[in-house]
C-alpha positions as CSV (number, residue, x, y, z in Angstrom):
1,X,42.1,-55.7,14.2
2,X,44.4,-58.6,13.8
3,X,43.1,-59.3,10.3
4,X,43.9,-55.7,9.3
5,X,47.4,-56.0,10.9
6,X,48.0,-59.1,8.8
7,X,46.9,-57.2,5.7
8,X,49.4,-54.4,6.5
9,X,52.2,-56.8,6.9
10,X,51.2,-58.6,3.7
11,X,51.9,-55.4,1.8
12,X,55.6,-56.2,2.2
13,X,55.6,-59.4,0.0
14,X,52.2,-59.5,-1.9
15,X,51.2,-55.9,-2.4
16,X,48.6,-56.5,-5.3
17,X,46.7,-59.2,-3.4
18,X,47.0,-57.2,-0.1
19,X,45.5,-54.1,-1.7
20,X,42.6,-56.1,-3.0
21,X,42.0,-57.6,0.5
22,X,42.2,-54.2,2.1
23,X,39.5,-53.0,-0.3
24,X,37.3,-56.0,0.8
25,X,38.0,-56.2,4.5
26,X,40.1,-53.2,5.5
27,X,39.1,-50.6,8.1
28,X,39.6,-46.9,7.5
29,X,39.9,-46.3,11.2
30,X,42.6,-49.0,11.6
31,X,44.5,-47.6,8.6
32,X,44.4,-44.1,10.1
33,X,45.6,-45.3,13.5
34,X,48.3,-47.4,11.9
35,X,49.5,-44.3,9.9
36,X,49.6,-42.2,13.1
37,X,51.5,-44.9,15.1
38,X,54.0,-45.3,12.2
39,X,54.5,-41.5,12.1
40,X,55.4,-41.6,15.8
41,X,58.3,-43.9,14.9
42,X,59.7,-41.0,12.9
43,X,59.8,-38.8,16.0
44,X,57.9,-36.0,14.2
45,X,56.9,-33.0,16.2
46,X,53.5,-33.1,14.7
47,X,53.0,-36.9,14.3
48,X,49.5,-36.3,12.8
49,X,50.8,-34.2,9.9
50,X,51.6,-37.0,7.4
51,X,48.0,-38.4,7.8
52,X,46.5,-35.0,7.3
53,X,48.6,-34.3,4.2
54,X,47.6,-37.7,2.8
55,X,43.9,-37.1,3.5
56,X,43.7,-33.5,2.5
57,X,46.2,-33.2,-0.3
58,X,47.7,-36.4,-1.7
59,X,44.6,-38.6,-2.0
60,X,42.4,-35.9,-3.5
61,X,45.2,-35.0,-6.0
62,X,45.6,-38.7,-6.9
63,X,41.9,-39.0,-7.6
64,X,41.9,-35.8,-9.7
65,X,44.9,-36.9,-11.8
66,X,43.5,-40.4,-12.3
67,X,40.0,-39.1,-13.3
68,X,41.6,-36.8,-15.9
69,X,44.2,-39.2,-17.3
70,X,42.1,-42.4,-17.1
71,X,38.7,-40.7,-18.0
72,X,37.1,-42.5,-15.1
73,X,34.0,-40.3,-15.0
74,X,33.1,-37.0,-13.3
75,X,35.5,-35.9,-10.6
76,X,32.7,-35.5,-8.0
77,X,31.4,-39.1,-8.7
78,X,35.0,-40.5,-8.5
79,X,35.6,-38.7,-5.3
80,X,32.4,-39.8,-3.6
81,X,32.9,-43.4,-4.7
82,X,36.7,-43.9,-4.3
83,X,38.0,-41.4,-1.7
84,X,37.6,-43.6,1.4
85,X,38.8,-46.8,-0.3
86,X,41.9,-45.0,-1.7
87,X,42.6,-43.2,1.6
88,X,42.4,-46.6,3.4
89,X,44.9,-48.2,1.0
90,X,47.1,-45.1,1.1
91,X,47.3,-44.9,4.9
92,X,48.1,-48.6,5.0
93,X,50.8,-48.1,2.4
94,X,52.3,-45.2,4.4
95,X,52.3,-47.3,7.6
96,X,53.9,-50.3,5.8
97,X,56.7,-48.1,4.4
98,X,57.5,-46.4,7.7
99,X,57.4,-49.6,9.7
100,X,59.7,-51.3,7.3
101,X,62.3,-48.6,7.2
102,X,62.1,-47.2,10.8
103,X,64.6,-49.6,12.3
104,X,67.2,-49.3,9.5
105,X,66.9,-45.5,9.8
106,X,68.0,-45.7,13.4
107,X,71.2,-47.6,12.7
108,X,72.5,-46.3,9.3
109,X,74.9,-43.3,9.3
110,X,73.6,-39.9,8.5
111,X,74.8,-39.8,4.8
112,X,73.0,-43.0,4.1
113,X,69.7,-41.5,5.3
114,X,69.2,-39.7,2.0
115,X,69.4,-42.9,0.0
116,X,67.1,-44.6,2.6
117,X,64.6,-41.7,2.1
118,X,64.7,-42.2,-1.6
119,X,64.2,-45.9,-1.2
120,X,61.2,-45.2,1.0
121,X,59.7,-42.9,-1.6
122,X,60.2,-45.5,-4.3
123,X,58.6,-48.2,-2.1
124,X,55.6,-46.0,-1.4
125,X,55.2,-45.2,-5.1
126,X,55.1,-49.0,-5.9
127,X,52.5,-49.6,-3.3
128,X,50.4,-46.6,-4.6
129,X,50.7,-48.1,-8.1
130,X,48.9,-51.2,-6.9
131,X,46.4,-49.1,-4.8
132,X,45.4,-46.9,-7.8
133,X,45.1,-50.0,-10.1
134,X,43.0,-51.9,-7.5
135,X,40.7,-49.2,-6.3
136,X,40.1,-47.4,-9.6
137,X,40.5,-50.3,-11.9
138,X,43.1,-48.3,-13.9
139,X,45.4,-49.8,-16.5
140,X,49.0,-50.2,-15.7
141,X,49.9,-47.1,-17.8
142,X,47.2,-44.9,-16.2
143,X,48.2,-46.1,-12.7
144,X,51.9,-45.4,-13.3
145,X,51.2,-42.0,-14.8
146,X,48.8,-41.1,-11.9
147,X,51.4,-42.0,-9.3
148,X,54.1,-40.1,-11.1
149,X,52.0,-36.9,-11.4
150,X,50.3,-37.1,-8.0
151,X,53.6,-36.0,-6.3
152,X,53.3,-32.6,-7.8
153,X,50.9,-31.2,-5.1
154,X,53.2,-32.5,-2.5
155,X,55.9,-30.2,-3.8
156,X,53.5,-27.3,-3.1
157,X,53.2,-28.6,0.5
158,X,57.0,-28.4,0.8
159,X,57.0,-24.9,-0.6
160,X,54.2,-23.6,1.6
161,X,55.1,-25.8,4.6
162,X,55.1,-22.9,7.2
163,X,51.5,-21.6,6.5
164,X,50.3,-25.2,6.0
165,X,51.8,-26.2,9.3
166,X,49.9,-23.4,11.1
167,X,46.7,-24.5,9.4
168,X,47.2,-28.1,10.2
169,X,47.9,-27.4,13.8
170,X,44.5,-25.7,14.0
171,X,42.9,-28.5,12.1
172,X,44.2,-31.0,14.6
173,X,43.1,-29.1,17.7
174,X,40.3,-30.8,19.7
175,X,38.1,-27.7,19.6
176,X,38.2,-27.6,15.8
177,X,37.6,-31.3,15.5
178,X,34.5,-31.0,17.7
179,X,33.3,-28.1,15.7
180,X,33.7,-30.0,12.4
181,X,32.1,-33.2,13.8
182,X,29.1,-31.2,15.1
183,X,28.4,-29.3,11.9
184,X,29.8,-31.5,9.2
185,X,29.4,-35.0,10.8
186,X,26.9,-36.2,8.2
187,X,29.1,-35.0,5.2
188,X,32.2,-36.6,6.7
189,X,30.4,-39.9,7.4
190,X,29.4,-40.0,3.8
191,X,33.1,-40.0,2.8
192,X,33.3,-43.5,4.2
193,X,30.3,-44.8,2.4
194,X,32.3,-45.7,-0.7
195,X,34.3,-48.2,1.2
196,X,31.4,-49.5,3.2
197,X,29.2,-50.0,0.1
198,X,31.9,-51.9,-1.7
199,X,32.5,-54.2,1.3
200,X,28.8,-54.8,1.9
201,X,28.3,-55.7,-1.8
202,X,31.2,-58.0,-1.7
203,X,30.0,-59.8,1.5
204,X,26.6,-60.2,-0.1
205,X,28.1,-61.8,-3.2
206,X,30.3,-64.1,-1.1
207,X,27.3,-65.2,0.8
208,X,25.4,-65.9,-2.5
209,X,28.4,-67.7,-3.9
210,X,28.1,-70.4,-1.2
211,X,25.1,-71.6,-3.2
212,X,26.6,-74.2,-5.6
213,X,23.9,-73.4,-8.1
214,X,24.3,-69.6,-8.2
215,X,26.3,-68.9,-11.4
216,X,25.4,-65.2,-11.3
217,X,27.2,-64.6,-8.0
218,X,30.3,-66.2,-9.3
219,X,30.1,-64.0,-12.4
220,X,29.7,-60.8,-10.4
221,X,32.7,-61.7,-8.3
222,X,34.6,-62.3,-11.5
223,X,33.8,-58.9,-12.7
224,X,35.1,-57.4,-9.4
225,X,38.5,-59.2,-9.9
226,X,38.6,-58.3,-13.6
227,X,38.0,-54.6,-12.7
228,X,41.0,-54.8,-10.3
229,X,43.2,-56.4,-13.0
230,X,43.5,-59.6,-10.9
231,X,42.9,-61.9,-13.9
232,X,43.8,-65.2,-12.3
233,X,41.0,-64.8,-9.7
234,X,38.6,-63.4,-12.3
235,X,39.2,-66.4,-14.6
236,X,38.6,-68.8,-11.7
237,X,35.3,-67.1,-10.9
238,X,34.1,-67.0,-14.5
239,X,35.1,-70.6,-15.0
240,X,33.0,-71.6,-11.9
241,X,30.1,-69.7,-13.4
242,X,30.2,-71.6,-16.7
243,X,30.7,-74.9,-14.8
244,X,27.5,-74.2,-12.9
245,X,25.6,-73.0,-15.9
246,X,27.2,-73.6,-19.4
247,X,24.8,-71.1,-20.8
248,X,26.2,-68.2,-18.7
249,X,27.0,-66.4,-22.0
250,X,28.4,-63.3,-20.4
251,X,31.0,-65.3,-18.4
252,X,32.2,-66.9,-21.7
253,X,32.4,-63.4,-23.2
254,X,34.6,-62.1,-20.4
255,X,36.8,-65.2,-20.5
256,X,37.3,-64.5,-24.1
257,X,38.2,-60.9,-23.6
258,X,40.7,-61.7,-20.9
259,X,42.3,-64.4,-23.0
260,X,42.5,-62.0,-25.9
261,X,44.1,-59.4,-23.7
262,X,46.7,-61.9,-22.5
263,X,47.5,-63.1,-26.0
264,X,45.9,-66.5,-25.7
265,X,44.1,-66.2,-29.0
266,X,43.0,-69.8,-29.4
267,X,41.4,-69.8,-26.0
268,X,39.8,-66.5,-26.7
269,X,38.4,-67.8,-30.0
270,X,37.0,-70.9,-28.3
271,X,35.1,-68.7,-25.8
272,X,33.9,-66.3,-28.4
273,X,32.7,-69.1,-30.6
274,X,30.6,-70.4,-27.6
275,X,29.1,-67.0,-27.2
276,X,28.3,-66.8,-30.9
277,X,26.7,-70.2,-30.8
278,X,24.5,-69.2,-27.9
279,X,23.7,-65.7,-29.0
280,X,25.1,-64.1,-32.2
281,X,23.8,-60.7,-31.1
282,X,25.3,-60.8,-27.6
283,X,26.1,-57.5,-25.9
284,X,24.5,-55.5,-28.7
285,X,26.5,-57.4,-31.3
286,X,29.8,-56.7,-29.7
287,X,30.7,-60.4,-29.9
288,X,31.3,-59.7,-33.7
289,X,33.6,-56.8,-32.8
290,X,35.6,-58.9,-30.3
291,X,36.0,-61.7,-32.8
292,X,37.1,-59.2,-35.5
293,X,39.6,-57.6,-33.2
294,X,40.9,-61.1,-32.3
295,X,41.5,-61.9,-36.0
296,X,43.2,-58.5,-36.4
297,X,45.6,-59.5,-33.6
298,X,46.2,-62.8,-35.3
299,X,46.8,-61.0,-38.6
300,X,44.0,-63.0,-40.3
301,X,42.7,-59.9,-41.9
302,X,40.2,-61.5,-44.3
303,X,38.4,-63.2,-41.5
304,X,38.6,-60.0,-39.5
305,X,37.1,-58.0,-42.4
306,X,34.1,-60.3,-42.7
307,X,33.3,-60.2,-39.0
308,X,33.8,-56.5,-38.8
309,X,31.8,-55.8,-41.9
310,X,28.9,-57.6,-40.4
311,X,29.4,-55.7,-37.2
312,X,29.6,-52.3,-38.9
313,X,26.2,-53.0,-40.6
314,X,24.6,-53.6,-37.2
315,X,26.5,-51.0,-35.3
316,X,27.7,-48.4,-37.8
317,X,28.6,-45.7,-35.2
318,X,30.9,-47.6,-32.8
319,X,34.4,-46.1,-33.1
320,X,36.2,-49.2,-31.7
321,X,34.6,-51.5,-34.3
322,X,35.4,-49.0,-37.1
323,X,39.0,-48.7,-35.9
324,X,39.4,-52.5,-36.0
325,X,37.7,-52.5,-39.4
326,X,40.3,-50.0,-40.6
327,X,43.1,-52.2,-39.3
328,X,41.8,-55.2,-41.2
329,X,41.5,-53.2,-44.4
330,X,45.0,-51.8,-43.9
331,X,46.3,-55.3,-43.4
332,X,44.7,-56.3,-46.7
333,X,46.6,-53.4,-48.4
334,X,43.3,-51.5,-49.1
335,X,44.7,-48.2,-47.9
336,X,42.0,-45.9,-49.3
337,X,39.2,-47.9,-47.7
338,X,41.2,-48.1,-44.4
339,X,41.6,-44.3,-44.4
340,X,37.9,-43.9,-44.9
341,X,37.1,-46.3,-42.0
342,X,39.5,-44.4,-39.7
343,X,37.8,-41.2,-40.7
344,X,34.4,-42.8,-39.8
345,X,35.9,-43.9,-36.4
346,X,37.0,-40.3,-35.6
347,X,33.6,-39.0,-36.6
348,X,31.7,-41.6,-34.6
349,X,33.8,-40.7,-31.5
350,X,33.2,-37.0,-32.1
351,X,29.4,-37.4,-32.3
352,X,29.1,-39.9,-29.5
353,X,26.7,-39.0,-26.6
354,X,28.5,-36.9,-24.0
355,X,28.5,-39.7,-21.4
356,X,30.4,-41.9,-23.8
357,X,33.0,-39.5,-25.1
358,X,35.6,-40.2,-22.5
359,X,35.4,-43.9,-23.5
360,X,35.4,-43.3,-27.2
361,X,38.2,-40.7,-27.2
362,X,40.9,-43.4,-27.2
363,X,39.7,-44.9,-30.5
364,X,39.6,-41.4,-32.1
365,X,43.2,-40.9,-31.2
366,X,44.3,-44.3,-32.4
367,X,42.3,-43.8,-35.7
368,X,43.9,-40.4,-36.3
369,X,47.4,-41.9,-35.7
370,X,46.8,-44.7,-38.1
371,X,45.4,-42.4,-40.8
372,X,48.4,-40.2,-40.5
373,X,50.7,-43.2,-41.0
374,X,48.8,-44.1,-44.2
375,X,49.2,-40.5,-45.6
376,X,53.0,-40.4,-44.9
């Protein structure tokens, strides 16, 4: 309990780190109780209404928007995996906002309450940005767009507040709750499995990481932090993995990808060269694609062309590699060949297996955009 209270307070000054810790050690029960207590501070007639709206409207809408914008997978899969983790973080965010602004709301004059309410909404949106990014592993752009669009269903709540208030009053009655628990107890308990499974897996990895010779556990923990966009922690874990076992090729590969994303091209090249020395066909030859993309970013287009030509021979239907190849050719002023490569990238994305089309759609859009520029 005290650990969860500390995490709630930590949302005030380190929201990104706090959301990560809530995901690892937070309690859904504590988060819901904290949200209820915080709602009591607002002196609402139905203090349970904010939590019910968050659980029944806002969190499902956020998951739906994120799965559509970020192409995170099937909605049912995303809901089963991420509903309880996101509800936990959302309820904690609501509690943190209300607790922080409850006292000022008592002392400020009435005209200032409107500005205070706007500040509270903005603060909640910031916390939800970190929640979406941490729980779903979304990029900054996807997280921001998700938070911006997830308010739309709440407008419907305002419009239909009278019938919804009647429904929520029934939903909060003891008899209805007993009925739901009796008939739907197993289904409701499964909603919390997403959070429990994440936390159990994390605890298992932390236990394994105590072993100073287990590079694999350090690597897996690094992947968790990388998925949450906590790159400093991810880098530390990957570096521990390679310190334990210098031939932990995948850790070098991920260090290179992070360094490339952060613009540290020399560091990225050093890690990628290590991967290439250990296994030149690593990750289904994707090491060649990553090196080629790095050279494109560095505008060393001839080096990029050589690497990507070799990659295209081994993986001729990868739209990401074909897109980078098109960029390299465009940088070498070989416009006709670049257009052909962009067309191949679009076709490769279009004919990809159904389970990969969400992932490959991005490269199709980028290739079409670059091809249009070359035609203009």
